[in-house]
MARDRENZA-427988 format. One record per residue: residue in one letter; z, y, x of N, C-alpha, C in turn. Coordinates in steps of 0.05 Angstrom, whole numbers. Layout:
<atoms>
  rest     n_z     n_y     n_x    ca_z    ca_y    ca_x     c_z     c_y     c_x
     a       Z       Y       X       Z       Y       X       Z       Y       X
...
</atoms>
This chain:
<atoms>
  rest     n_z     n_y     n_x    ca_z    ca_y    ca_x     c_z     c_y     c_x
     m     -58    -831     586     -62    -810     565     -46    -785     572
     v     -61    -763     576     -48    -738     584     -40    -723     559
     y     -14    -714     559      -5    -699     535      17    -679     543
     r      23    -662     525      45    -643     529      59    -638     502
     v      84    -630     503      99    -624     478     102    -594     476
     i      93    -582     454      94    -553     450     108    -547     424
     k     116    -522     422     128    -512     397     106    -497     381
     e     103    -504     356      82    -491     340      94    -485     312
     g     100    -460     308     112    -452     282     139    -466     277
     g     154    -469     299     181    -482     297     180    -513     297
     a     156    -524     299     153    -554     299     148    -564     327
     n     158    -588     332     152    -602     358     125    -616     355
     v     106    -608     371      79    -618     369      71    -632     395
     v      63    -657     393      52    -671     416      22    -667     417
     e      13    -653     437     -16    -647     440     -28    -665     461
     v     -46    -683     453     -57    -703     470     -86    -695     478
     d     -91    -694     504    -118    -688     513    -135    -713     514
     c    -154    -716     495    -170    -740     493    -198    -736     505
     h    -203    -713     517    -230    -708     528    -237    -727     551
     s    -217    -733     567    -223    -751     590    -218    -780     584
     c    -210    -786     559    -205    -814     551    -231    -828     544
     k    -233    -853     553    -258    -868     548    -257    -882     521
     y    -234    -881     507    -232    -894     481    -239    -875     459
     s    -235    -883     434    -246    -869     411    -227    -848     399
     s    -204    -844     410    -183    -826     399    -178    -832     369
     s    -176    -858     364    -172    -868     337    -151    -890     336
     l    -135    -891     315    -115    -912     313    -126    -939     308
     s    -152    -941     301    -165    -967     299    -171    -979     326
     d    -170    -963     347    -173    -972     374    -146    -981     385
     e    -144   -1006     394    -117   -1016     402    -107   -1002     427
     n    -124    -992     445    -115    -978     469    -103    -951     461
     c    -117    -936     444    -106    -910     435     -80    -914     420
     r     -80    -934     403     -56    -940     386     -32    -946     404
     k     -36    -963     424     -15    -971     442      -3    -947     457
     e     -21    -930     468     -11    -908     483       3    -887     465
     l      -8    -883     442       4    -864     423      32    -873     414
     l      35    -899     409      61    -910     401      81    -908     424
     e      71    -910     449      89    -908     472      99    -879     475
     i      81    -859     469      89    -831     469     110    -826     448
     i     107    -836     424     126    -833     403     153    -844     410
     a     153    -868     422     178    -881     431     192    -865     452
     k     176    -852     470     188    -837     492     198    -810     484
     e     183    -796     467     190    -768     460     211    -766     438
     g     212    -786     420     232    -785     398     224    -766     376
     k     238    -743     373     233    -725     351     207    -710     354
     i     188    -717     337     161    -705     337     154    -697     308
     d     144    -673     304     137    -665     277     107    -667     271
     r      91    -668     293      62    -669     290      49    -680     315
     i      28    -695     312      12    -704     335     -16    -692     332
     k     -26    -680     354     -52    -669     354     -69    -682     376
     l     -90    -696     367    -108    -710     386    -132    -691     391
     n    -132    -678     414    -153    -658     420    -178    -671     432
     h    -199    -670     417    -226    -679     426    -245    -659     414
     y    -271    -665     414    -290    -647     401    -284    -645     372
     f    -274    -667     360    -264    -666     333    -234    -672     334
     v    -219    -651     329    -189    -653     331    -178    -668     307
     k    -159    -686     313    -145    -701     292    -115    -694     292
     i    -104    -688     269     -76    -681     267     -62    -700     249
     i     -40    -712     259     -25    -732     244       3    -721     239
     e      12    -721     214      38    -712     207      46    -723     180
     g      70    -716     171      79    -725     144      82    -755     142
     e      73    -766     120      76    -795     115      63    -812     136
     s      40    -803     146      25    -819     166      42    -820     192
     l      54    -798     199      71    -798     223      96    -815     219
     s     107    -815     195     130    -831     189     123    -861     192
     m      99    -869     184      90    -896     188      90    -904     217
     l      80    -886     234      79    -891     263     107    -894     274
     f     126    -877     265     153    -879     274     165    -906     267
     e     160    -915     242     170    -941     233     159    -963     250
     i     133    -962     256     120    -982     272     131    -982     301
     s     136    -958     311     148    -955     338     176    -968     340
     k     192    -964     319     219    -976     318     217   -1006     317
     f     197   -1017     302     193   -1046     300     186   -1057     328
     i     168   -1044     342     161   -1053     369     185   -1054     387
     e     201   -1033     386     225   -1032     403     244   -1054     396
     k     247   -1060     370     266   -1081     361     256   -1108     369
     i     231   -1114     364     220   -1141     370     218   -1146     400
     s     214   -1125     415     212   -1128     445     239   -1135     457
     s     260   -1125     445     287   -1130     455     301   -1153     442
     m     288   -1166     423     300   -1188     408     302   -1213     425
     k     325   -1226     425     330   -1251     439     333   -1273     419
     l     313   -1291     419     315   -1314     401     323   -1339     417
     n     339   -1356     404     348   -1380     417     330   -1403     410
     y     314   -1411     430     297   -1435     426     293   -1448     453
     c     288   -1473     453     283   -1488     477     253   -1493     480
     s     246   -1505     502     217   -1510     508     205   -1529     488
     d     221   -1546     474     211   -1565     455     208   -1553     427
     c     217   -1528     423     217   -1516     397     188   -1514     386
     i     185   -1523     361     158   -1525     350     146   -1497     343
     f     164   -1477     342     154   -1450     336     154   -1432     361
     n     159   -1444     384     159   -1429     409     134   -1412     413
     k     111   -1425     409      86   -1412     413      82   -1389     394
     e      89   -1393     369      85   -1373     348     102   -1348     353
     i     127   -1352     362     145   -1330     367     135   -1313     391
     n     128   -1327     413     118   -1312     436      92   -1297     430
     s      75   -1309     414      50   -1296     407      55   -1270     391
     a      74   -1271     373      80   -1247     357      92   -1225     374
     i     109   -1232     393     121   -1213     411     100   -1201     430
     e      82   -1218     440      62   -1209     460      43   -1189     448
     i      35   -1192     423      15   -1174     411      28   -1150     397
     s      55   -1148     398      69   -1127     383      60   -1099     391
     k      54   -1094     417      47   -1068     426      17   -1061     420
     e       0   -1082     422     -29   -1078     417     -35   -1077     387
     d     -22   -1095     372     -27   -1096     343      -1   -1102     328
     p      16   -1082     325      43   -1087     313      42   -1097     284
     l      22   -1089     269      21   -1098     241      14   -1128     240
     k      -3   -1137     257      -9   -1165     258      15   -1181     268
     s      29   -1169     287      53   -1182     298      74   -1186     276
     f      78   -1165     260      97   -1167     238      89   -1188     218
     l      64   -1189     211      55   -1209     191      58   -1238     202
     n      53   -1241     229      58   -1267     241      87   -1275     240
     l     105   -1256     245     133   -1262     243     141   -1268     214
     l     129   -1254     196     135   -1259     167     127   -1287     159
     n     104   -1296     169      95   -1324     164     114   -1344     176
     f     123   -1338     201     142   -1355     214     168   -1357     199
     f     177   -1334     189     201   -1332     173     199   -1350     148
     y     176   -1349     135     172   -1366     111     172   -1396     118
     k     162   -1402     141     162   -1430     150     190   -1440     155
     l     207   -1422     166     235   -1430     171     250   -1435     145
     k     241   -1422     124     255   -1425      98     248   -1452      85
     k     226   -1464      93     217   -1490      81     231   -1513      96
     p     238   -1534      82     250   -1558      95     229   -1573     112
     f     237   -1581     135     219   -1597     152     236   -1615     170
     i     223   -1635     182     237   -1655     198     242   -1643     226
     l     268   -1644     235     275   -1634     261     275   -1656     282
     k     266   -1650     306     264   -1670     327     292   -1677     337
     k     309   -1657     340     336   -1661     351     357   -1649     332
     e     381   -1659     336     403   -1649     319     410   -1620     324
     e     408   -1612     350     414   -1584     356     393   -1564     346
     c     370   -1575     337     349   -1557     327     358   -1543     301
     a     375   -1556     285     385   -1545     260     400   -1519     266
     k     418   -1519     286     433   -1496     294     415   -1474     304
     c     396   -1482     320     376   -1463     331     360   -1449     309
     r     352   -1466     289     336   -1455     267     353   -1435     251
     d     378   -1441     246     395   -1424     230     400   -1397     243
     e     404   -1398     270     409   -1373     285     384   -1355     285
     n     361   -1368     290     336   -1352     291     329   -1342     263
     f     335   -1358     243     329   -1350     216     345   -1324     208
     e     370   -1323     217     387   -1300     210     376   -1274     224
     k     368   -1278     250     358   -1255     265     331   -1244     253
     l     314   -1264     247     288   -1256     235     292   -1244     207
     s     312   -1254     193     317   -1244     166     325   -1214     167
     n     341   -1207     187     349   -1179     190     325   -1161     197
     i     308   -1170     214     284   -1155     222     265   -1151     198
     i     260   -1173     184     243   -1172     160     254   -1153     139
     k     281   -1154     136     294   -1136     116     292   -1107     124
     n     297   -1101     150     297   -1073     159     270   -1061     160
     f     249   -1077     165     222   -1067     168     203   -1078     146
     e     214   -1085     123     198   -1098     103     174   -1080      93
     k     177   -1054      93     156   -1037      83     131   -1037     102
     i     135   -1047     127     112   -1048     145      90   -1067     134
     k      98   -1087     119      77   -1106     108      58   -1092      89
     h      65   -1069      79      47   -1054      62      30   -1033      77
     f      36   -1031     103      21   -1011     119      -7   -1021     126
     s     -24   -1002     131     -51   -1008     141     -59    -985     159
     y     -74    -991     181     -82    -970     199    -100    -950     185
     d    -114    -959     164    -132    -941     149    -116    -921     132
     n     -90    -928     126     -73    -911     110     -60    -889     126
     i     -62    -891     153     -51    -871     171     -73    -849     173
     r     -70    -829     156     -91    -809     153     -87    -785     171
     a    -109    -774     181    -108    -751     199    -124    -728     186
     y    -114    -704     190    -130    -680     183    -150    -676     206
     i    -175    -670     200    -195    -669     221    -209    -641     220
     r    -215    -631     243    -231    -607     245    -247    -607     271
     p    -271    -596     271    -284    -591     297    -268    -572     314
     i    -268    -575     340    -251    -560     357    -257    -530     357
     f    -281    -523     347    -289    -495     345    -273    -480     324
     f    -263    -495     304    -247    -483     282    -218    -489     285
     d    -201    -473     272    -172    -477     272    -162    -489     246
     t    -179    -488     225    -171    -498     198    -176    -527     196
     s    -156    -543     188    -160    -572     185    -164    -579     156
     i    -179    -601     151    -183    -611     124    -180    -641     123
     e    -172    -651     100    -173    -680      95    -201    -688      87
     f    -213    -708     101    -240    -715      95    -243    -735      73
     t    -222    -747      65    -223    -766      42    -200    -760      23
     p    -205    -762      -3    -184    -757     -23    -163    -779     -22
     p    -138    -774     -32    -117    -794     -32    -126    -819     -49
     n    -113    -841     -43    -120    -866     -56    -115    -865     -86
     d     -96    -849     -94     -89    -848    -123    -105    -826    -138
     a    -124    -814    -125    -140    -792    -137    -160    -804    -157
     i    -162    -791    -180    -181    -800    -201    -202    -778    -204
     f    -227    -785    -199    -249    -766    -200    -253    -754    -227
     i    -256    -727    -228    -261    -713    -253    -291    -705    -255
     k    -299    -688    -235    -326    -679    -235    -332    -666    -207
     s    -358    -661    -202    -365    -647    -178    -387    -627    -184
     y    -390    -606    -168    -410    -586    -171    -416    -573    -144
     e    -438    -558    -142    -446    -546    -117    -445    -515    -119
     i    -438    -503     -97    -439    -474     -94    -462    -467     -75
     k    -482    -452     -85    -505    -445     -68    -499    -420     -53
     k    -503    -421     -26    -501    -397      -9    -528    -392       3
     e    -530    -370      18    -556    -361      28    -568    -382      47
     r    -552    -393      64    -562    -412      85    -551    -440      82
     s    -536    -446      61    -524    -473      58    -514    -476      29
     s    -505    -499      23    -492    -505      -3    -467    -521       2
     i    -447    -517     -15    -421    -530     -12    -416    -548     -36
     k    -408    -573     -31    -402    -591     -53    -372    -590     -59
     i    -365    -586     -84    -337    -586     -92    -332    -610    -111
     s    -310    -624    -106    -302    -646    -124    -274    -641    -134
     l    -270    -647    -160    -244    -643    -172    -232    -670    -179
     y    -205    -673    -174    -192    -699    -179    -165    -694    -193
     e    -157    -714    -208    -130    -715    -218    -113    -731    -199
     l     -87    -724    -196     -69    -738    -178     -47    -751    -194
     k     -42    -777    -190     -22    -791    -205       6    -782    -198
     r      10    -774    -173      37    -767    -164      43    -737    -166
     k      24    -721    -175      29    -692    -177      18    -682    -203
     a      31    -661    -213      23    -648    -238      -3    -633    -234
     e      -6    -620    -211     -30    -605    -206     -53    -623    -197
     k     -77    -613    -200    -101    -628    -193    -109    -621    -164
     l    -129    -636    -155    -139    -633    -127    -167    -620    -127
     y    -169    -598    -112    -195    -585    -107    -204    -593     -80
     f    -225    -609     -78    -233    -622     -54    -259    -610     -44
     i    -259    -599     -20    -282    -585      -9    -286    -593      21
     i    -311    -597      28    -319    -602      56    -341    -583      62
     p    -335    -561      76    -356    -541      84    -377    -554     101
     p    -402    -546      99    -424    -559     115    -420    -558     145
     e    -406    -537     155    -402    -535     184    -383    -557     195
     y    -368    -570     177    -350    -591     186    -365    -618     189
     n    -391    -618     183    -407    -642     186    -429    -638     207
     i    -426    -618     224    -447    -613     244    -446    -635     266
     s    -468    -638     279    -470    -659     300    -454    -651     325
     l    -449    -670     342    -434    -665     367    -449    -645     384
     e    -475    -647     386    -491    -628     403    -489    -600     392
     e    -491    -597     366    -489    -570     354    -461    -559     358
     l    -441    -576     357    -413    -567     362    -410    -557     390
     k    -422    -571     409    -420    -563     438    -434    -536     442
     i    -456    -532     427    -471    -506     429    -453    -483     419
     l    -439    -488     397    -421    -467     386    -398    -461     405
     i    -388    -482     418    -365    -478     437    -375    -462     460
     k    -399    -468     471    -409    -453     494    -415    -424     486
     a    -425    -420     461    -430    -392     452    -404    -377     450
     k    -382    -390     441    -356    -377     440    -346    -370     468
     e    -351    -388     487    -343    -382     515    -358    -358     526
     k    -383    -355     519    -399    -332     528    -389    -307     515
     l    -380    -309     490    -369    -286     476    -344    -276     490
     s    -327    -294     500    -302    -286     513    -308    -271     539
     k    -331    -276     551    -339    -262     576    -357    -239     572
     h    -365    -234     547    -385    -213     540    -372    -186     542
     r    -387    -167     554    -379    -139     555    -399    -122     539
     p    -391    -114     514    -410    -100     497    -419     -73     508
     s    -444     -67     502    -456     -42     512    -451     -19     493
     d    -442     -25     468    -435      -4     449    -410     -13     433
     i    -402       4     415    -377      -1     400    -382      -9     371
     s    -407     -18     365    -413     -25     338    -397     -48     327
     f    -388     -65     345    -372     -88     337    -344     -80     327
     m    -336     -56     333    -309     -47     325    -309     -37     296
     d    -332     -31     285    -334     -23     257    -333     -48     239
     p    -312     -50     222    -309     -75     206    -334     -81     189
     e    -348     -60     179    -371     -64     162    -395     -74     177
     r    -397     -67     203    -420     -75     219    -414     -99     238
     a    -389    -106     240    -381    -127     259    -394    -154     252
     r    -396    -161     227    -407    -187     219    -436    -189     229
     e    -452    -169     225    -480    -169     234    -482    -170     264
     y    -464    -156     277    -464    -156     307    -459    -184     318
     f    -438    -198     307    -431    -224     316    -453    -245     308
     y    -466    -240     286    -487    -258     277    -510    -257     297
     r    -518    -232     304    -541    -229     323    -533    -240     351
     f    -508    -234     360    -499    -245     385    -500    -275     385
     g    -489    -287     364    -488    -316     362    -516    -329     362
     k    -534    -317     347    -561    -327     345    -575    -327     372
     e    -572    -304     386    -584    -302     413    -574    -323     432
     k    -547    -327     433    -535    -346     451    -541    -375     443
     i    -542    -380     417    -548    -408     408    -577    -416     417
     i    -596    -397     414    -623    -403     423    -624    -407     453
     e    -610    -390     468    -609    -392     497    -597    -419     506
     i    -574    -426     494    -561    -451     502    -577    -476     495
     a    -589    -475     471    -606    -498     462    -630    -502     481
     e    -642    -480     490    -664    -482     509    -655    -493     536
     n    -631    -484     545    -621    -494     571    -615    -523     571
     i    -605    -534     549    -599    -563     548    -621    -579     536
     k    -644    -565     530    -668    -578     519    -662    -593     493
     y    -647    -579     476    -640    -590     450    -658    -577     429
     k    -673    -594     415    -692    -584     395    -677    -576     369
     i    -682    -552     360    -668    -543     336    -687    -523     322
     d    -690    -526     295    -708    -509     281    -695    -482     274
     s    -711    -463     265    -702    -436     260    -681    -435     237
     r    -685    -452     217    -666    -453     195    -638    -462     204
     r    -638    -482     222    -612    -492     232    -599    -471     251
     i    -616    -457     266    -605    -435     283    -591    -414     266
     d    -604    -406     244    -592    -386     226    -565    -396     215
     f    -564    -422     208    -540    -434     197    -517    -433     218
     l    -524    -441     243    -503    -441     265    -495    -412     271
     a    -513    -393     271    -507    -365     277    -488    -354     255
     e    -494    -362     230    -477    -353     207    -449    -366     210
     t    -448    -391     218    -422    -404     222    -407    -391     244
     f    -421    -383     266    -408    -369     289    -396    -343     279
     a    -411    -327     264    -401    -302     254    -378    -306     234
     k    -380    -327     218    -360    -332     197    -333    -338     209
     y    -332    -351     232    -306    -358     244    -298    -340     268
     t    -314    -319     273    -306    -300     294    -299    -273     281
     s    -316    -263     263    -311    -237     251    -306    -239     221
     g    -310    -262     210    -306    -266     181    -279    -278     173
     f    -278    -289     150    -253    -300     139    -253    -331     139
     g    -272    -343     153    -272    -372     156    -277    -386     130
     i    -261    -407     126    -265    -424     102    -257    -410      76
     l    -243    -388      78    -236    -372      54    -261    -361      41
     e    -282    -356      57    -307    -345      46    -320    -365      27
     d    -317    -391      33    -328    -412      15    -313    -412     -11
     l    -286    -409     -10    -271    -408     -34    -277    -384     -51
     l    -280    -361     -38    -286    -336     -52    -315    -336     -64
     a    -332    -355     -53    -359    -358     -64    -359    -373     -90
     d    -337    -387     -96    -334    -403    -120    -323    -385    -142
     k    -341    -378    -161    -333    -358    -182    -313    -369    -202
     t    -307    -395    -201    -287    -407    -219    -259    -401    -210
     i    -256    -393    -184    -229    -389    -173    -220    -360    -178
     q    -196    -358    -189    -184    -332    -195    -163    -324    -174
     d    -148    -344    -164    -126    -338    -145    -126    -358    -122
     i    -119    -349     -99    -116    -366     -75     -88    -360     -63
     y     -73    -380     -58     -46    -377     -46     -43    -391     -20
     i     -34    -377       1     -29    -389      27       1    -386      32
     n      16    -407      29      45    -406      31      55    -414      58
     a      77    -402      67      89    -408      92     110    -430      89
     p     113    -447     111      97    -448     135      70    -460     130
     v      49    -448     140      22    -456     133      14    -484     143
     s      26    -493     165      18    -519     176      26    -542     158
     y      47    -537     141      57    -559     124      49    -556      95
     n      37    -533      88      31    -528      60       1    -526      57
     p     -11    -544      41     -40    -541      36     -45    -515      20
     l     -68    -505      23     -76    -481       8     -78    -487     -22
     h     -67    -469     -39     -67    -473     -68     -86    -453     -81
     i     -98    -461    -103    -115    -443    -118    -110    -445    -148
     v    -120    -425    -162    -121    -426    -192    -150    -423    -199
     a    -161    -443    -212    -189    -443    -220    -191    -449    -250
     n    -206    -432    -265    -209    -435    -294    -182    -438    -308
     g    -162    -423    -297    -135    -423    -309    -117    -447    -302
     e    -127    -465    -285    -111    -489    -278    -104    -487    -248
     e     -80    -498    -242     -71    -498    -214     -81    -522    -199
     y     -90    -518    -174    -101    -540    -158     -88    -538    -130
     v     -83    -561    -118     -77    -563     -90    -103    -570     -76
     t    -108    -560     -52    -133    -565     -38    -129    -584     -15
     n    -151    -592      -2    -149    -609      22    -151    -592      47
     i    -144    -566      45    -146    -547      67    -118    -541      78
     y    -116    -542     105     -91    -535     118     -96    -514     140
     f     -84    -491     137     -88    -470     157     -69    -475     181
     s     -76    -463     203     -60    -464     227     -47    -437     232
     e     -29    -436     251     -17    -410     258     -38    -391     270
     n     -57    -403     285     -79    -387     296     -96    -374     274
     d    -100    -389     253    -115    -378     230    -101    -353     219
     i     -75    -356     216     -59    -335     203     -59    -310     221
     e     -56    -314     247     -56    -291     265     -83    -276     265
     a    -105    -293     265    -132    -281     264    -137    -266     238
     f    -128    -279     216    -131    -267     189    -116    -241     187
     s     -92    -240     198     -75    -216     197     -88    -194     213
     s    -100    -201     236    -113    -180     253    -137    -168     239
     r    -152    -185     224    -175    -174     210    -167    -156     187
     l    -145    -163     174    -135    -146     152    -125    -120     163
     r    -112    -120     186    -103     -95     198    -127     -77     204
     s    -148     -90     215    -172     -75     222    -185     -63     197
     l    -186     -78     175    -199     -69     150    -183     -46     137
     s    -156     -49     138    -139     -30     124    -132      -6     141
     g    -132      -9     168    -123      12     185     -94      17     185
     r     -79      -3     174     -50       0     172     -36     -22     188
     g     -10     -17     194       5     -36     209      15     -59     191
     f      21     -82     204      31    -105     190      50    -119     209
     s      76    -114     206      96    -125     224     123    -126     210
     e     144    -130     225     171    -131     213     178    -103     202
     a     168     -83     215     173     -55     205     158     -49     180
     a     134     -62     177     118     -58     153     109     -86     143
     p     127    -101     130     122    -129     124     105    -135     100
     v      94    -114      87      77    -117      63      51    -103      68
     m      29    -116      62       2    -103      64     -15    -111      41
     d     -28     -91      29     -46     -96       6     -73     -85      13
     v     -93    -102      13    -120     -95      22    -141    -104       1
     g    -160     -86      -5    -182     -93     -23    -204    -106      -7
     l    -217    -126     -19    -240    -140      -8    -263    -136     -27
     p    -275    -111     -27    -296    -105     -47    -320    -124     -46
     e    -326    -134     -21    -349    -152     -18    -346    -177     -35
     y    -321    -186     -39    -315    -210     -54    -303    -204     -81
     g    -301    -178     -88    -289    -171    -114    -260    -180    -116
     s    -245    -178     -94    -218    -188     -94    -199    -168     -80
     r    -174    -174     -82    -154    -159     -66    -135    -180     -55
     i    -124    -173     -32    -106    -192     -18     -79    -178     -12
     t     -58    -192     -17     -31    -182     -11     -19    -201      10
     a      -9    -190      31       4    -206      53      32    -197      57
     i      50    -216      61      78    -210      68      86    -226      92
     s     104    -214     108     112    -227     133     143    -224     136
     p     155    -238     156     183    -235     161     190    -206     165
     p     214    -197     156     236    -213     146     235    -220     116
     i     214    -211     102     213    -218      73     209    -248      69
     t     192    -260      86     189    -289      85     199    -301     111
     p     222    -315     110     234    -325     135     217    -347     148
     k     199    -360     134     184    -383     145     157    -375     156
     g     150    -349     155     124    -341     166     108    -324     147
     i      84    -317     155      66    -300     139      55    -316     116
     a      52    -302      93      40    -315      69      21    -295      56
     f       1    -306      42     -20    -289      30     -24    -297       1
     a     -32    -278     -15     -41    -283     -42     -67    -267     -47
     i     -88    -281     -54    -114    -268     -59    -120    -270     -89
     r    -127    -248    -101    -133    -248    -130    -160    -235    -134
     r    -177    -250    -149    -204    -239    -156    -202    -221    -180
     h    -216    -198    -178    -217    -180    -201    -232    -193    -224
     a    -222    -189    -248    -235    -201    -272    -262    -188    -276
     s    -282    -204    -283    -309    -194    -288    -309    -178    -314
     e    -292    -185    -333    -288    -171    -358    -259    -162    -361
     l    -255    -138    -369    -228    -128    -373    -215    -142    -396
     w    -189    -148    -393    -173    -160    -414    -167    -139    -436
     t    -171    -147    -461    -163    -131    -483    -145    -147    -502
     l    -132    -134    -520    -115    -149    -539    -131    -168    -556
     p    -155    -160    -566    -171    -179    -581    -179    -204    -564
     k    -184    -200    -538    -191    -222    -521    -167    -241    -517
     f    -143    -230    -515    -118    -246    -514    -115    -263    -539
     i    -122    -251    -562    -120    -265    -587    -140    -288    -588
     s    -165    -282    -580    -186    -302    -581    -181    -326    -562
     c    -167    -320    -540    -160    -341    -521    -134    -355    -529
     k    -122    -347    -552     -97    -359    -562     -74    -355    -543
     m     -74    -332    -529     -53    -325    -510     -33    -306    -524
     l     -42    -293    -545     -24    -276    -561     -31    -281    -591
     s     -11    -280    -607     -16    -282    -636     -24    -254    -646
     p     -39    -253    -668     -46    -227    -680     -22    -209    -685
     l       0    -222    -694      24    -206    -700      36    -194    -674
     a      37    -210    -652      47    -200    -626      30    -177    -615
     a       3    -181    -617     -15    -160    -608     -12    -135    -624
     g      -9    -137    -650      -5    -114    -667      21     -99    -661
     l      42    -115    -656      68    -103    -649      66     -87    -623
     l      53     -99    -602      50     -85    -576      34     -60    -579
     s      12     -61    -595      -5     -38    -600      11     -16    -614
     f      28     -24    -633      45      -5    -648      65       9    -629
     l      77      -7    -610      96       4    -591      83      24    -572
     v      58      17    -563      43      36    -545      37      62    -560
     d      27      60    -584      21      84    -600      46     101    -604
     g      69      88    -606      94     102    -609     106     112    -583
     q      91     108    -561     100     117    -534     127     105    -526
     a     131      80    -533     155      66    -526     154      56    -497
     t     177      54    -484     178      43    -457     178      13    -458
     i     159       0    -443     156     -29    -444     158     -40    -416
     l     175     -60    -412     177     -74    -387     161    -100    -389
     i     142    -103    -371     126    -128    -370     134    -144    -345
     a     145    -168    -349     155    -184    -327     144    -212    -330
     g     144    -226    -307     134    -254    -307     130    -264    -279
     s     126    -290    -276     122    -302    -250      94    -296    -240
     r      89    -304    -215      64    -300    -202      41    -314    -218
     g      21    -299    -225      -2    -311    -240       3    -312    -270
     a      25    -300    -280      31    -303    -308      13    -285    -326
     g       1    -264    -314     -16    -246    -329      -5    -219    -334
     k      13    -210    -316      27    -184    -320       6    -161    -319
     t     -11    -161    -298     -30    -140    -294     -51    -140    -317
     s     -59    -164    -325     -79    -166    -347     -68    -155    -373
     l     -43    -161    -379     -31    -151    -404     -28    -121    -402
     l     -19    -111    -379     -16     -82    -375     -42     -67    -379
     s     -64     -78    -368     -90     -65    -370    -100     -65    -399
     s     -93     -86    -414    -102     -88    -442     -87     -67    -459
     l     -62     -61    -452     -47     -41    -467     -56     -13    -460
     m     -69      -9    -438     -78      18    -429    -105      25    -441
     l    -120       5    -451    -147      10    -461    -146      22    -489
</atoms>
């Protein structure tokens, strides 16, 4: 297994090249599992594992902690010296557990656990010295079982990975957490596709889960290869005009370029694809080269008022506010996403965004939103963004009263103070409604 260790946003990342591997790049495959655990044992401190294939898998957090625990168990069991003779009735069981520890460590642990329970039960010993042997082995096994007891609750299926096609940099969780309770689902219709949204309650968190899988994340392997080849052609392309430099015309330019190359590549590899699918792939190509990627899907959902991208992006899922409620999403941005996003905002605004100018505010009239970005030294952990959708209806004091956000007495008092030209300070946390209240007082 070919791999390298790189720094990514201050994190130690093991990047494994799975393209030449004949296995499935999955932990359910014992060969992949064995080699991956060997890498963990060898490298020590790792913050993230990235399995690079046509569909990239990223393992971190609790899932990576499970792998570290399993790796420690393998190291311990492999170096363990048990005292038993050739006549020992459990000789075969012990050796079997040790032998399979690298290929299937969870099964190995369960076998040892069963052996441990057998030692606890009274049984007839063949020889007198067997009692001493049993007591010594029982103590050693007892320590292992105690130190690694939580392994018995592990499952390879619980080691979850964020997945993304290699064409994209944004990762998503493809399945909701085990403790998620389904609330409802709905669809967002777009010109060339539709997106299914599911909402869940989470037992371990106060906020709810906004679960989205964009249609381009379910494309076939052949279509993914076509997009990759189209992107390679784009990197070698020398434009004959400068229309692609105009932010307003760039989207159409990249759409036409993508469509032309997708048709050409599909014909070369003799892959049958209909015109509707070509349009979808061309739109996807433009979306992730000159557009805002998965953010476009979120901005297409009219229930969303705010989108927050907090630093460091690799460890923080994207957060939203929809219908006045806070949600955590199944979306994880990468550092590449943030750099590309920042570049597009610079292009749209025509302003700098760096340590010398660490704040940028840009309007997105196409989506009826505005975006504010901040970077170091204001945010020591990296670039962060806040996107706010403009309200379709202006807030007024009567509307605040009808929504039970202000009492009639409070609204009357504020109106009286404004009429009296009093100085008013409006303060509050992010998303508290400062701008909405200010606009209502100005009407």
